[in-house]
C-alpha positions as CSV (number, residue, x, y, z in Angstrom):
1,M,28.6,-88.9,-56.7
2,L,27.4,-85.4,-55.7
3,Y,27.0,-86.6,-52.2
4,W,30.7,-87.4,-52.0
5,L,31.8,-84.2,-53.8
6,L,29.5,-81.7,-52.2
7,F,29.0,-83.1,-48.7
8,E,32.1,-85.2,-47.8
9,T,34.7,-83.2,-49.8
10,L,33.5,-79.6,-49.9
11,G,31.0,-79.6,-47.0
12,P,33.5,-79.3,-44.2
13,H,34.8,-76.1,-45.9
14,F,31.5,-74.5,-47.0
15,G,28.7,-74.7,-44.5
16,P,25.6,-74.6,-46.8
17,L,26.8,-77.7,-48.6
18,R,26.2,-79.7,-45.4
19,L,22.5,-79.8,-46.5
20,F,23.6,-82.7,-48.7
21,G,24.1,-84.7,-45.6
22,Y,20.3,-84.8,-45.0
23,V,18.4,-87.6,-46.6
24,T,15.2,-85.5,-46.8
25,F,17.0,-82.8,-48.8
26,R,18.7,-85.2,-51.2
27,T,15.4,-87.1,-51.6
28,A,13.6,-83.9,-52.6
29,L,16.4,-83.1,-55.1
30,A,16.3,-86.7,-56.5
31,S,12.5,-86.5,-57.0
32,L,12.6,-83.1,-58.7
33,T,15.6,-84.2,-60.9
34,A,13.8,-87.4,-61.9
35,L,10.6,-85.4,-62.7
36,V,12.6,-82.8,-64.8
37,V,14.5,-85.5,-66.7
38,S,11.3,-87.4,-67.5
39,I,9.5,-84.3,-68.8
40,A,12.6,-82.9,-70.6
41,V,13.8,-86.1,-72.3
42,G,10.3,-87.4,-73.1
43,P,9.7,-85.6,-76.4
44,W,13.1,-86.6,-77.7
45,L,12.6,-90.2,-76.8
46,I,9.1,-90.3,-78.3
47,R,10.4,-88.8,-81.5
48,K,13.2,-91.4,-81.7
49,L,10.8,-94.3,-81.0
50,R,8.7,-93.0,-83.9
51,E,11.7,-92.8,-86.2
52,F,12.7,-96.3,-85.4
53,Q,9.1,-97.4,-85.8
54,I,8.9,-98.9,-82.3
55,G,5.2,-99.0,-82.0
56,Q,2.8,-101.0,-79.8
57,H,1.1,-104.1,-81.3
58,I,-2.4,-104.6,-79.8
59,R,-3.7,-108.0,-78.8
60,E,-6.4,-109.1,-81.3
61,D,-8.6,-110.6,-78.6
62,G,-8.6,-107.4,-76.5
63,P,-11.2,-104.6,-76.4
64,K,-11.9,-103.3,-79.9
65,S,-11.5,-99.7,-78.6
66,H,-7.8,-100.4,-78.1
67,Q,-7.2,-101.0,-81.8
68,K,-6.8,-97.3,-82.4
69,K,-3.8,-97.3,-80.1
70,A,-1.8,-99.5,-82.4
71,G,1.4,-97.9,-83.5
72,T,1.7,-95.7,-80.3
73,P,5.4,-95.6,-79.4
74,T,6.3,-98.2,-76.7
75,M,9.4,-99.0,-74.7
76,G,9.0,-95.6,-72.9
77,G,10.1,-97.4,-69.8
78,L,13.6,-96.6,-70.9
79,L,12.8,-93.0,-69.9
80,I,11.8,-94.1,-66.4
81,I,14.9,-96.2,-65.9
82,I,17.2,-93.3,-66.9
83,A,15.2,-90.8,-64.8
84,V,15.5,-93.1,-61.7
85,A,19.1,-94.2,-62.1
86,A,20.6,-90.8,-62.8
87,P,19.4,-89.0,-59.7
88,T,20.0,-92.1,-57.5
89,L,23.7,-92.1,-58.7
90,L,24.0,-88.4,-58.2
91,F,22.4,-87.9,-54.8
92,S,22.8,-91.2,-52.8
93,N,25.7,-92.4,-50.8
94,L,27.2,-94.9,-53.3
95,R,29.1,-96.6,-50.5
96,N,25.7,-98.0,-49.4
97,P,25.4,-101.5,-50.9
98,Q,21.6,-101.4,-50.6
99,V,21.4,-98.7,-53.2
100,W,23.3,-101.0,-55.6
101,V,21.0,-103.9,-54.9
102,A,17.9,-101.8,-55.6
103,L,19.5,-100.5,-58.9
104,F,20.5,-104.1,-59.8
105,G,17.0,-105.4,-59.3
106,M,15.4,-102.6,-61.4
107,L,17.9,-102.9,-64.2
108,G,17.8,-106.7,-64.2
109,F,14.0,-106.9,-64.6
110,G,14.2,-103.9,-67.0
111,A,16.6,-105.9,-69.2
112,I,14.2,-108.8,-69.4
113,G,11.4,-106.4,-70.3
114,F,13.6,-104.8,-73.0
115,W,14.3,-108.2,-74.5
116,D,10.6,-109.0,-74.5
117,D,9.6,-105.7,-76.1
118,Y,12.4,-106.0,-78.7
119,T,11.2,-109.5,-79.7
120,K,7.6,-108.2,-80.1
121,I,8.7,-105.4,-82.3
122,K,11.0,-107.7,-84.4
123,R,8.1,-110.2,-84.9
124,K,5.6,-107.4,-85.4
125,R,3.1,-109.0,-83.1
126,N,2.0,-108.9,-79.4
127,L,4.0,-111.9,-78.5
128,G,7.6,-111.6,-77.3
129,L,9.5,-114.1,-75.2
130,T,7.8,-117.3,-74.4
131,A,6.1,-117.4,-70.9
132,R,8.6,-120.1,-69.8
133,A,11.7,-118.1,-70.9
134,K,10.3,-114.8,-69.5
135,F,9.5,-116.5,-66.1
136,G,12.8,-118.3,-66.0
137,L,14.8,-115.1,-66.6
138,Q,12.9,-113.3,-63.9
139,V,13.6,-116.1,-61.4
140,L,17.3,-115.9,-62.2
141,V,17.4,-112.2,-61.5
142,A,15.4,-112.8,-58.3
143,L,17.8,-115.5,-57.2
144,A,20.8,-113.2,-57.9
145,V,19.1,-110.5,-55.7
146,G,18.7,-113.3,-53.0
147,V,22.4,-114.0,-53.1
148,L,23.2,-110.3,-52.7
149,L,20.8,-110.1,-49.7
150,L,22.5,-113.1,-48.1
151,I,25.9,-111.4,-48.6
152,L,24.5,-108.3,-46.9
153,H,23.2,-110.4,-44.1
154,Y,26.7,-112.0,-43.6
155,Y,28.1,-108.5,-43.1
156,N,25.2,-107.5,-40.8
157,R,23.7,-105.1,-43.4
158,Y,20.4,-107.0,-43.9
159,D,18.0,-108.6,-41.4
160,T,16.2,-111.8,-42.4
161,A,13.4,-111.2,-39.9
162,M,10.2,-109.8,-41.4
163,N,7.8,-107.2,-40.1
164,V,4.3,-108.5,-40.0
165,P,1.3,-106.0,-40.1
166,F,-0.8,-105.9,-36.9
167,F,1.7,-108.0,-34.9
168,K,4.3,-106.3,-32.8
169,E,6.3,-109.2,-31.5
170,F,5.8,-111.7,-34.3
171,K,8.8,-111.3,-36.6
172,P,9.4,-114.6,-38.4
173,D,12.9,-115.3,-39.7
174,L,13.2,-116.2,-43.4
175,L,16.2,-118.4,-42.6
176,I,14.0,-121.1,-41.0
177,H,16.9,-123.2,-39.7
178,R,16.8,-120.9,-36.7
179,W,13.3,-122.1,-35.6
180,I,13.1,-125.7,-36.8
181,N,14.9,-128.8,-35.5
182,S,15.7,-131.0,-38.5
183,P,18.8,-132.5,-40.1
184,Y,17.6,-130.8,-43.3
185,A,17.2,-127.4,-41.6
186,Y,19.9,-125.6,-43.6
187,P,18.9,-126.8,-47.1
188,L,15.2,-126.1,-46.2
189,A,16.2,-122.6,-44.9
190,F,17.9,-121.6,-48.1
191,L,15.2,-123.2,-50.3
192,F,12.6,-121.2,-48.4
193,F,14.6,-118.0,-48.4
194,F,15.2,-118.0,-52.1
195,G,11.7,-119.2,-52.9
196,F,10.2,-116.3,-50.9
197,V,12.5,-113.7,-52.4
198,A,11.6,-115.0,-55.9
199,L,7.9,-115.0,-55.1
200,V,8.0,-111.3,-53.9
201,L,10.1,-110.0,-56.8
202,V,8.6,-112.0,-59.7
203,G,5.1,-111.5,-58.3
204,S,5.6,-107.8,-57.9
205,A,7.1,-107.4,-61.4
206,N,4.3,-109.4,-63.1
207,A,1.6,-107.7,-61.1
208,V,2.6,-104.3,-62.4
209,N,3.1,-105.8,-65.9
210,L,-0.5,-107.1,-66.0
211,T,-1.9,-103.8,-64.7
212,D,-0.3,-101.9,-67.6
213,G,-3.2,-102.1,-70.0
214,L,-4.9,-98.6,-69.9
215,D,-3.4,-95.2,-70.5
216,G,-1.8,-94.0,-67.2
217,L,-3.3,-96.8,-65.1
218,A,-0.1,-98.6,-64.0
219,I,2.1,-95.5,-63.8
220,G,-0.5,-93.6,-61.7
221,L,-0.6,-96.5,-59.2
222,M,3.2,-96.6,-59.3
223,I,3.3,-93.0,-58.1
224,I,1.1,-94.0,-55.1
225,A,3.1,-97.1,-54.3
226,A,6.5,-95.4,-54.7
227,G,5.4,-92.6,-52.5
228,A,4.3,-95.0,-49.8
229,M,7.6,-96.8,-50.1
230,T,9.5,-93.5,-49.7
231,V,7.8,-93.0,-46.3
232,L,8.6,-96.6,-45.3
233,T,12.2,-96.5,-46.3
234,Y,12.7,-93.2,-44.4
235,T,11.0,-94.5,-41.2
236,S,12.9,-97.8,-41.4
237,G,16.2,-96.0,-41.6
238,H,15.5,-93.4,-39.0
239,A,16.4,-94.5,-35.4
240,L,13.7,-92.5,-33.6
241,W,10.9,-93.3,-36.0
242,A,11.8,-97.0,-36.2
243,Q,11.8,-97.2,-32.4
244,Y,8.5,-95.3,-32.1
245,L,6.8,-97.6,-34.7
246,D,8.6,-100.7,-33.4
247,L,10.0,-101.4,-36.8
248,A,13.2,-103.4,-37.4
249,R,15.9,-100.7,-37.8
250,V,17.3,-101.4,-41.2
251,W,20.9,-100.4,-41.7
252,G,21.3,-98.1,-44.7
253,A,17.5,-98.0,-45.5
254,A,17.6,-94.2,-45.3
255,E,19.6,-94.1,-48.6
256,L,16.8,-96.1,-50.3
257,T,14.5,-93.1,-49.6
258,I,16.4,-91.3,-52.4
259,F,15.9,-94.3,-54.8
260,C,12.1,-94.4,-53.9
261,G,11.9,-90.6,-54.3
262,A,13.5,-90.8,-57.7
263,L,10.9,-93.6,-58.6
264,T,8.1,-91.3,-57.6
265,G,9.5,-88.3,-59.6
266,A,10.2,-90.4,-62.7
267,S,6.7,-91.9,-62.6
268,L,5.1,-88.5,-62.3
269,G,7.1,-87.3,-65.3
270,F,6.2,-90.3,-67.4
271,L,2.5,-89.8,-66.5
272,W,2.8,-86.5,-68.3
273,Y,3.1,-88.4,-71.6
274,N,1.3,-91.6,-70.7
275,A,-1.9,-89.9,-69.5
276,H,-5.0,-90.7,-71.6
277,P,-4.7,-90.5,-74.6
278,A,-1.2,-91.8,-74.2
279,Q,1.7,-90.4,-76.4
280,V,3.9,-93.3,-75.3
281,F,3.6,-96.7,-73.5
282,M,6.1,-97.9,-71.0
283,G,6.2,-101.4,-72.4
284,D,7.5,-104.4,-70.5
285,V,10.9,-102.6,-70.0
286,G,9.0,-100.2,-67.8
287,S,6.5,-102.3,-66.0
288,L,8.9,-105.1,-65.1
289,S,11.6,-102.7,-64.0
290,L,9.1,-100.8,-61.8
291,G,7.6,-103.9,-60.3
292,G,11.0,-105.4,-59.7
293,A,12.2,-102.2,-58.0
294,L,9.2,-102.3,-55.6
295,G,9.8,-105.9,-54.7
296,V,13.5,-105.4,-54.1
297,V,12.9,-102.3,-51.8
298,A,10.2,-104.2,-49.9
299,S,12.6,-107.1,-49.4
300,L,15.5,-104.8,-48.2
301,I,13.3,-103.0,-45.6
302,K,11.5,-106.2,-44.5
303,Q,8.0,-105.0,-45.6
304,E,7.3,-107.8,-48.0
305,I,3.8,-108.5,-46.5
306,L,2.9,-104.8,-46.4
307,L,3.7,-104.6,-50.1
308,I,0.5,-106.6,-50.7
309,F,-1.5,-103.6,-49.4
310,I,0.7,-100.8,-50.8
311,G,0.3,-102.4,-54.3
312,G,-3.2,-103.6,-53.6
313,V,-4.6,-102.9,-57.0
314,F,-1.6,-104.6,-58.7
315,V,-2.3,-107.6,-56.5
316,I,-6.0,-107.6,-57.4
317,E,-5.2,-107.4,-61.1
318,A,-2.8,-110.3,-60.9
319,L,-5.3,-112.4,-58.9
320,S,-8.0,-111.7,-61.5
321,V,-5.8,-113.3,-64.2
322,I,-4.9,-116.3,-61.9
323,L,-8.6,-116.9,-61.1
324,Q,-9.7,-116.5,-64.7
325,V,-7.1,-119.0,-66.0
326,A,-7.7,-121.5,-63.2
327,S,-11.5,-121.3,-63.6
328,F,-11.3,-121.8,-67.3
329,K,-9.0,-124.8,-67.1
330,L,-10.8,-126.5,-64.2
331,R,-14.4,-125.6,-65.0
332,G,-14.3,-124.5,-68.6
333,K,-16.0,-121.2,-67.5
334,R,-14.7,-117.7,-67.1
335,I,-15.3,-115.6,-64.0
336,F,-14.7,-112.2,-65.6
337,R,-15.7,-111.1,-69.1
338,M,-12.0,-110.5,-69.7
339,A,-8.9,-110.4,-67.6
340,P,-7.0,-108.5,-66.2
341,L,-9.8,-106.9,-64.2
342,H,-9.6,-103.5,-65.9
343,H,-10.6,-105.1,-69.2
344,H,-13.7,-106.7,-67.4
345,F,-14.9,-103.2,-66.5
346,E,-14.3,-102.0,-70.1
347,Q,-16.5,-104.9,-71.3
348,I,-19.4,-103.9,-69.1
349,G,-19.3,-100.4,-70.4
350,W,-17.1,-98.3,-68.1
351,A,-15.2,-95.5,-69.8
352,E,-11.4,-95.9,-69.8
353,S,-10.9,-92.6,-67.9
354,K,-13.5,-93.7,-65.2
355,I,-11.7,-97.1,-64.7
356,I,-8.3,-95.4,-64.4
357,T,-9.6,-92.8,-61.9
358,R,-11.4,-95.3,-59.7
359,F,-8.5,-97.7,-59.6
360,W,-6.2,-94.7,-58.6
361,I,-8.6,-93.9,-55.8
362,T,-8.6,-97.5,-54.7
363,G,-4.8,-97.5,-54.8
364,I,-4.6,-94.4,-52.6
365,V,-7.0,-95.9,-50.0
366,M,-5.0,-99.1,-49.8
367,A,-1.6,-97.3,-49.6
368,L,-3.0,-95.1,-46.7
369,F,-4.3,-98.2,-45.0
370,A,-0.9,-99.9,-45.3
371,L,0.8,-96.9,-43.7
372,T,-1.8,-96.9,-40.9
373,T,-0.9,-100.5,-40.0
374,L,2.5,-99.3,-38.9
375,K,1.0,-98.0,-35.7
376,L,-2.0,-100.4,-35.4
377,R,0.0,-103.3,-33.8
């Protein structure tokens, strides 16, 4: 919006406005705008959530120390969505379809989270949508994103070949009909493609959702992951950097830098109110939208595998739940005292602030490692 007005319309007549042609400048503005919006609108939103009695219901089987958090305003993820969407619409080139795909993914998963949060509040308990309904809706949104990606691919705006960490030449194509000889190649190709996209998006959304159990834990890790994705989107969209790092040059990826910068700024602003002791929780509307946004961006820039390292703590938290459930069903025994993993550390006596800080440190180390792999190939 402002890109079109200030750069394309007024820029040729007023030199200083040509700054809006630089992605780095607009990313900085988007990050700062998202941060300011989050901090400025936060008190008003928290007050309104209290007025409407939109408070968090605590699971009865959870740590007893969490019972005092009951009634804390939830659905604060609405603030994050607004703080991301507004700067993205203001400062990005809206002719770029990748920006709209990223926004669609974030809003689609956010809508599911909103429905789930609203159901919990309506029922006045910590159970919203059924697991089957929640999962089914997430798969539908992921499939819709997959369709959009294939449309972009048809117009040469999206490459189905993936980047693989540590391997320079190995770039498998998600449309597998190109490398298998079978009469069922095309059906298998589309089945594999949509299945992989759904795995990345749904897995990412639920991993962030499961991590959101302590004050500031998930949003702090999101700042780290979004910051790393900002670097990746910029390098993937920059001809010289992409060539130097031997990355697949992704058309239009540079504009996604603005979206990721807004994600980082909005997460920083939300942490202002979500830091321990939290004044507001993000709820599923926040965690699902953030996780979905990470998954969509990773898919657009072909760094789905690297996302495992960038969001390493999210992955570990999700795996702890999977292992706990599988072990209990198969052996009748638990591996951890409680899952997700952060609750296990609470049960063995770690203070909440210590768990949060150590998980943040782990997240930083894993994100830095992920960025290092760009050259170690």
